[in-house]
C-alpha positions in Angstrom: -38.5 124.8 -117.2 -38.4 128.7 -116.7 -41.6 130.5 -116.1 -43.3 131.6 -119.3 -45.5 134.6 -118.9 -47.2 136.1 -121.9 -49.9 138.7 -122.5 -52.7 137.9 -124.8 -51.7 139.6 -128.3 -54.1 141.1 -130.8 -55.1 138.5 -133.2 -54.5 138.6 -137.0 -58.2 139.2 -137.5 -60.2 141.3 -135.2 -63.3 140.3 -136.9 -62.7 136.6 -135.6 -61.9 137.5 -132.2 -64.8 139.9 -131.7 -67.2 137.2 -132.8 -65.5 134.8 -130.2 -65.8 137.4 -127.6 -64.6 136.6 -124.0 -62.9 138.2 -120.9 -59.1 138.1 -121.5 -56.6 137.2 -118.8 -52.8 136.9 -118.7 -51.6 133.3 -117.8 -48.3 131.9 -117.0 -47.3 128.3 -116.3 -46.6 128.8 -112.7 -50.3 130.0 -112.2 -51.9 126.8 -113.7 -52.6 123.7 -111.8 -51.6 120.5 -113.0 -48.6 120.9 -115.2 -46.1 119.1 -113.0 -48.6 117.6 -110.8 -48.3 113.7 -110.6 -45.5 114.0 -113.1 -42.6 111.2 -113.4 -39.3 111.6 -115.0 -38.9 110.0 -118.6 -37.6 106.6 -118.6 -35.8 107.0 -121.8 -32.1 108.0 -121.4 -31.7 108.6 -125.2 -33.0 111.5 -127.4 -36.5 113.1 -126.6 -38.4 110.8 -128.8 -35.7 108.3 -129.7 -37.1 104.8 -130.3 -40.8 106.0 -130.4 -42.6 104.7 -133.5 -45.4 107.1 -135.3 -47.0 106.7 -138.6 -46.3 109.3 -141.2 -49.4 111.7 -141.5 -50.2 113.2 -145.1 -52.6 115.9 -144.2 -55.9 116.1 -145.8 -56.0 118.8 -148.7 -58.6 120.8 -150.3 -61.1 118.8 -152.7 -63.3 120.4 -155.4 -66.8 119.9 -154.9 -67.5 119.7 -158.6 -65.1 116.6 -158.8 -66.3 115.0 -155.4 -68.9 116.7 -153.3 -69.3 113.9 -150.7 -66.9 113.5 -147.7 -67.1 110.3 -145.4 -65.0 109.4 -142.3 -65.3 107.1 -139.3 -65.4 109.2 -136.0 -62.2 109.2 -133.7 -62.6 108.9 -129.8 -59.1 108.8 -129.0 -57.0 111.3 -126.8 -53.7 109.7 -126.9 -52.0 112.2 -129.1 -52.8 115.2 -127.0 -51.5 113.5 -124.0 -48.3 112.7 -125.4 -47.9 116.2 -126.5 -48.3 117.3 -123.0 -45.4 114.7 -121.8 -43.1 116.0 -124.7 -43.7 119.6 -123.5 -43.0 118.8 -119.7 -39.7 117.4 -120.8 -38.7 120.7 -122.7 -39.2 119.7 -126.4 -41.9 119.8 -129.0 -43.7 116.5 -130.2 -43.0 114.9 -133.3 -45.2 116.3 -135.9 -46.3 112.7 -136.9 -47.7 112.4 -133.4 -49.9 115.2 -133.7 -53.3 114.0 -134.7 -55.6 117.1 -134.8 -58.7 115.0 -134.2 -57.5 113.5 -131.1 -56.6 117.0 -130.0 -60.1 118.0 -130.3 -61.6 114.9 -129.0 -59.6 115.0 -126.0 -61.9 117.6 -124.5 -65.6 117.3 -123.9 -67.5 119.9 -125.4 -71.0 121.5 -124.3 -73.1 119.7 -126.8 -76.8 118.9 -126.1 -77.9 115.2 -125.3 -80.4 113.4 -127.5 -84.0 114.2 -126.7 -85.5 111.4 -128.6 -84.9 107.6 -128.7 -81.5 108.1 -130.4 -78.6 107.3 -128.6 -76.7 110.1 -130.5 -77.4 113.8 -131.1 -75.7 116.0 -133.9 -75.2 119.7 -134.3 -73.2 122.1 -136.5 -72.2 125.8 -137.2 -70.6 127.7 -139.8 -68.5 130.8 -139.1 -65.3 132.8 -140.5 -62.1 130.7 -140.4 -59.6 132.3 -138.0 -56.6 131.3 -139.9 -58.0 132.1 -143.3 -60.5 135.0 -142.9 -61.6 134.8 -146.6 -62.9 131.2 -146.1 -65.5 129.6 -143.9 -65.0 127.1 -141.0 -67.8 124.4 -140.3 -67.8 122.6 -137.1 -69.7 119.3 -136.4 -70.8 118.1 -132.9 -71.8 114.6 -132.0 -72.8 113.4 -128.6 -73.4 110.2 -127.2 -76.2 109.8 -124.7 -75.3 110.6 -121.2 -76.3 107.8 -118.6 -76.3 107.6 -115.0 -74.1 105.1 -113.2 -77.4 103.0 -112.4 -77.9 102.8 -116.2 -74.7 101.6 -117.3 -74.8 97.6 -117.7 -72.5 95.5 -115.6 -68.9 95.2 -116.9 -66.6 92.2 -117.5 -63.1 93.9 -117.7 -60.0 92.0 -118.4 -56.8 93.9 -117.5 -54.2 92.9 -119.8 -50.9 94.1 -118.2 -47.4 94.3 -119.7 -44.8 93.3 -117.0 -41.9 93.1 -119.5 -38.6 94.4 -118.6 -39.3 97.6 -120.6 -42.1 98.6 -118.4 -39.8 98.7 -115.4 -40.3 102.3 -114.3 -42.4 104.6 -112.2 -43.8 106.3 -115.3 -44.7 102.8 -116.9 -45.7 100.0 -114.7 -45.7 102.0 -111.7 -48.4 104.6 -112.9 -50.3 101.7 -114.4 -50.8 99.8 -111.2 -51.7 103.0 -109.6 -54.4 103.7 -112.1 -55.9 100.1 -112.2 -56.2 100.2 -108.3 -57.9 103.6 -108.3 -60.5 102.5 -111.2 -61.5 99.5 -108.9 -62.7 101.9 -106.4 -65.3 103.2 -108.8 -66.7 100.0 -110.3 -70.1 98.5 -109.3 -69.9 95.7 -107.1 -71.5 93.4 -109.7 -68.8 94.3 -112.4 -66.1 91.5 -112.8 -62.5 92.0 -113.2 -59.8 89.4 -114.4 -56.2 90.1 -114.8 -53.7 88.7 -117.4 -49.9 89.7 -117.4 -47.3 89.0 -120.1 -43.5 89.2 -120.3 -41.5 86.2 -121.5 -44.7 84.1 -120.6 -48.4 84.9 -120.4 -50.2 84.4 -116.8 -53.6 84.8 -115.5 -53.0 86.0 -112.0 -56.7 86.7 -111.2 -59.6 84.8 -112.3 -62.7 86.8 -113.0 -63.5 88.5 -109.4 -66.6 90.6 -108.5 -65.6 94.1 -107.9 -67.2 93.9 -104.5 -63.9 91.9 -103.6 -61.8 95.1 -104.2 -59.2 94.2 -101.8 -58.4 90.8 -103.8 -58.1 92.7 -107.0 -55.9 95.4 -105.7 -53.6 92.8 -104.0 -53.0 91.0 -107.3 -52.4 94.3 -109.1 -50.0 95.2 -106.2 -47.6 92.1 -106.7 -47.0 93.0 -110.2 -43.2 93.3 -111.3 -41.7 93.9 -114.6 -39.1 91.4 -116.2 -38.3 89.6 -119.2 -39.2 89.8 -123.1 -42.7 90.7 -124.3 -45.0 88.0 -125.6 -48.0 90.6 -126.3 -49.6 88.7 -129.1 -50.2 85.5 -127.2 -51.2 87.5 -124.1 -54.0 89.2 -126.4 -55.5 86.2 -127.3 -55.6 84.8 -123.8 -57.4 88.0 -122.7 -59.9 88.1 -125.1 -60.5 84.3 -124.5 -61.1 85.2 -120.9 -63.3 88.0 -121.7 -65.5 85.5 -123.9 -65.2 82.8 -121.0 -66.9 85.6 -118.7 -69.0 87.3 -121.5 -72.1 89.4 -119.8 -75.0 89.5 -122.4 -75.9 93.0 -123.2 -73.0 94.2 -120.8 -69.8 96.0 -121.3 -67.2 93.4 -122.2 -63.7 94.9 -122.5 -60.0 94.1 -122.6 -58.0 97.2 -121.1 -54.4 97.0 -122.1 -51.5 98.7 -120.4 -48.4 98.7 -122.5 -45.3 100.8 -124.2 -46.3 98.6 -127.3 -42.9 96.7 -127.2 -43.8 93.4 -128.5 -40.9 91.3 -129.4 -42.2 87.7 -128.9 -44.8 85.6 -130.6 -47.3 87.5 -132.8 -45.7 90.9 -133.3 -46.7 92.3 -136.7 -49.4 95.0 -136.7 -51.3 93.3 -139.5 -51.5 90.1 -137.3 -52.6 92.1 -134.4 -55.2 93.9 -136.4 -56.7 90.8 -137.5 -57.0 89.3 -134.3 -58.7 92.3 -132.7 -61.1 92.5 -135.3 -62.2 88.9 -135.2 -62.9 89.4 -131.3 -64.4 92.8 -131.7 -67.2 91.0 -134.0 -67.8 88.9 -131.0 -68.5 91.9 -128.7 -65.3 92.2 -127.1 -64.2 96.0 -126.8 -60.4 97.0 -126.4 -59.1 100.0 -124.8 -55.3 100.4 -125.1 -53.2 102.7 -122.7 -50.0 103.7 -123.7 -47.1 104.6 -121.1 -43.6 106.0 -121.2 -41.2 106.9 -123.9 -38.1 105.4 -125.5 -39.8 102.5 -127.3 -43.6 103.8 -127.6 -45.1 101.9 -130.4 -47.6 104.5 -131.2 -48.4 103.4 -134.7 -49.3 99.8 -133.5 -51.5 101.0 -130.4 -53.4 103.3 -132.4 -54.2 100.9 -135.2 -55.2 97.8 -132.9 -57.7 100.2 -130.9 -59.0 101.4 -134.1 -59.8 98.0 -135.4 -60.6 96.5 -132.0 -63.8 98.7 -131.4 -61.8 100.8 -128.8 -60.0 103.8 -128.0 -56.1 104.7 -127.4 -55.1 106.7 -124.4 -51.6 107.8 -123.5 -51.0 108.1 -119.7 -48.4 110.6 -118.8 -49.5 111.5 -115.1 -51.8 110.9 -112.4 -54.0 113.6 -113.5 -54.4 111.7 -116.9 -55.0 108.7 -114.9 -57.8 110.3 -113.0 -59.2 111.7 -116.3 -59.6 108.3 -118.1 -60.2 105.9 -115.1 -62.3 108.0 -112.8 -63.8 111.4 -114.3 -64.6 109.8 -118.0 -65.0 106.3 -116.9 -68.5 106.2 -118.5 -66.9 106.4 -122.0 -65.8 102.9 -121.5 -69.5 102.0 -122.2 -70.3 102.4 -126.0 -73.5 103.9 -126.7 -72.9 104.2 -130.4 -71.1 101.6 -132.6 -69.7 101.8 -136.0 -70.3 105.6 -136.1 -69.7 107.4 -139.6 -70.1 110.8 -140.9 -70.8 111.9 -144.3 -71.0 115.4 -145.4 -72.7 116.5 -149.0 -71.6 119.8 -150.1 -73.8 122.0 -152.3 -71.3 122.8 -155.1 -73.2 126.0 -155.9 -72.2 127.4 -152.7 -69.0 125.5 -151.6 -66.2 125.6 -154.1 -63.5 123.4 -152.1 -63.6 122.0 -148.7 -60.7 120.4 -146.5 -61.5 118.1 -143.5 -59.0 119.1 -140.6 -57.4 115.6 -139.2 -58.9 112.5 -139.3 -56.6 111.4 -142.2 -56.5 107.9 -141.1 -60.3 107.7 -140.6 -61.4 108.3 -144.2 -64.0 106.0 -145.7 -65.5 105.8 -149.2 -68.8 107.2 -150.0 -70.1 103.5 -150.3 -69.0 102.6 -146.8 -71.3 105.1 -145.4 -74.6 102.8 -146.0 -72.4 99.4 -145.6 -73.3 98.1 -142.2 -70.4 95.5 -142.3 -67.9 98.2 -142.5 -66.3 98.7 -139.2 -66.2 102.4 -137.9 -65.6 104.2 -134.6 -67.3 103.8 -131.3 -68.7 106.7 -128.9 -69.1 106.0 -125.2 -71.8 107.4 -122.8 -71.4 111.0 -122.7 -68.6 111.5 -124.9 -68.4 114.1 -127.4 -66.9 114.0 -130.9 -65.9 117.1 -133.0 -64.7 117.8 -136.4 -63.8 120.9 -138.5 -64.0 121.4 -142.2 -62.5 124.5 -143.8 -64.5 125.9 -146.7 -63.9 128.0 -149.9 -67.1 129.5 -150.9 -68.3 129.7 -154.6 -67.9 133.2 -155.9 -71.7 133.8 -156.6 -73.2 131.7 -154.0 -76.8 132.0 -152.7 -78.3 132.1 -149.3 -79.2 128.6 -148.0 -77.7 125.3 -146.8 -74.1 124.8 -147.4 -74.2 121.1 -146.9 -76.1 118.1 -145.5 -74.7 116.4 -142.3 -75.6 112.7 -142.1 -74.7 110.4 -139.4 -75.1 106.5 -139.1 -74.4 104.3 -135.9 -75.5 101.1 -134.3 -77.1 100.8 -131.0 -75.4 97.5 -130.5 -73.0 95.5 -132.6 -74.5 93.4 -135.2 -77.7 95.5 -135.5 -78.8 97.5 -138.5 -77.6 101.2 -138.5 -79.8 104.0 -137.5 -79.7 107.4 -139.3 -79.7 111.0 -138.4 -79.6 114.0 -140.8 -79.7 117.8 -140.9 -78.9 120.8 -143.1 -76.0 123.2 -142.3 -77.3 126.7 -142.8 -74.7 129.4 -141.9 -76.0 132.6 -139.9 -75.5 136.0 -141.3 -71.6 136.6 -141.6 -72.0 140.1 -140.6 -73.9 139.8 -137.4 -73.0 136.1 -136.2 -71.5 135.5 -132.8 -69.8 132.4 -132.8 -70.3 129.8 -129.8 -67.6 129.0 -127.4 -67.7 125.5 -128.8 -66.8 127.0 -132.2 -64.0 129.2 -130.8 -62.4 126.6 -128.5 -62.4 124.0 -131.3 -60.7 126.5 -133.7 -58.1 127.3 -131.0 -57.3 123.7 -130.6 -56.9 123.0 -134.5 -54.8 126.1 -134.9 -52.5 125.1 -132.1 -52.3 121.5 -133.5 -51.5 123.1 -137.0 -48.7 125.2 -135.7 -47.2 122.2 -134.0 -47.1 120.2 -137.3 -46.0 123.3 -139.1 -48.8 122.6 -141.2 -49.1 123.9 -144.9 -52.7 124.8 -144.4 -52.1 126.9 -141.0 -52.6 130.2 -142.8 -52.3 132.7 -140.0 -52.3 130.1 -137.3 -50.0 131.1 -134.4 -49.5 130.3 -130.8 -51.0 133.7 -130.1 -54.2 133.0 -132.2 -54.6 129.7 -130.7 -54.2 131.3 -127.4 -57.0 134.0 -127.9 -59.4 131.5 -129.5 -59.0 129.0 -126.5 -59.5 131.8 -124.2 -63.0 132.5 -125.5 -64.1 129.1 -124.9 -63.5 128.5 -121.1 -66.9 128.8 -119.3 -67.6 125.2 -119.9 -64.7 123.2 -118.4 -66.0 120.7 -115.6 -62.4 119.2 -114.7 -60.3 122.1 -115.8 -58.8 120.5 -118.8 -59.4 123.6 -121.2 -57.7 125.8 -118.7 -54.7 123.4 -118.7 -54.3 124.0 -122.4 -53.1 127.5 -121.7 -50.2 126.0 -120.2 -49.4 123.8 -123.1 -49.6 126.7 -125.4 -47.4 128.9 -123.6 -44.8 126.1 -123.1 -44.8 125.1 -126.6 -44.3 128.8 -127.7 -41.4 129.2 -125.1 -39.7 126.0 -126.4 -40.1 127.1 -130.1 -38.4 130.4 -129.2 -35.5 128.7 -127.2 -36.5 129.5 -123.7 
């Protein structure tokens, strides 16, 4: 791909960029680390996204507070949508708009949120500022952080690696990359963690019984022998993996199936509905699920997202060695859940807010009654993990000072327990003197970028330039350089859109 150099442009709203002040730089793709590092050529010989399956997204619209002043949703801790977008840009095309889930773009990144300072496993925070893409409106940011734990504080793990070795996985960017990631992860496990390996193609096989991670060479040797061929009996394999996890269940531990696949199930249990029913049943028994998607050409994104949502887990897309490091090394603590069935409920003051719109989370919406229903499944938050959500607000004409809304949050420390409750009032600062946080500016930039990629009807003044400027105002907290890398993505997307 050609080098794309661009200079930061003046935003449509000088007020916003003054509030989100930061030193500005020029960036080009050639100057940024990681865009092509550890990258594999696409496995699909067809069109850019031919054969991939995405559920259609109908964006959330504005809701009148006089008609409905309560908004409720389950948190989403996935990151697959963002990584898939990066894969597309590396191959010179923009992602399918239905692959762009803005909540996953936001939650791909770790935000600089405070840890809980009490007995809670979660801390919440919020702020309100001017909306960058609609300056006459307000933007409200919600922040949630799961308690950070040292490695010595994380209980022992019982992992079952469920590996797709069907013929469709026979490429370096699929099985080859998956094998590399699992072997890398083993080196970071505690000696007392346990690992099993189950494979599936035309048949299902347990190639490694539950083994202590202290015997890392035995585990790596089993993974190294994997070869792809045959059809895909995924449903049957999932059942075996869950039974393996139950057979070696660690009370109070991290019992988890880690599945690596392109999602091409064509033998046995194949319907998403049947798979969802299966994972829900085992989730109720304390078995978590992490789904890692690989490759292009027959990527069943819709199935993998749904089973991870219902299986008390997360969905990641692995496009490179760098992403393997992120998921399996840098952020491996997220595999241990500190907050289960996590739900958000916002109650707006209709005398202050006329309308509101939740940005993203379209397939995570809940009814008002679901919030206090402890039997209702919701999302999980890993140790040290942050969750971010944005609401665009239209204020009432003659609103008075005071709280715009109440932010309520429910979660369980352990599955099956009663939920715990956190609450705070969201009070904006003086709009004339406010200086918005880097968290606010960065989140707004990510959302603006997602709306441009989707060509959202709600994008307002959002452009690649606006997204670039806002992201540039939120770079001081960037432990692993993932925020910096977003500059490449925005520049690459703008270049592709312009026909470079």
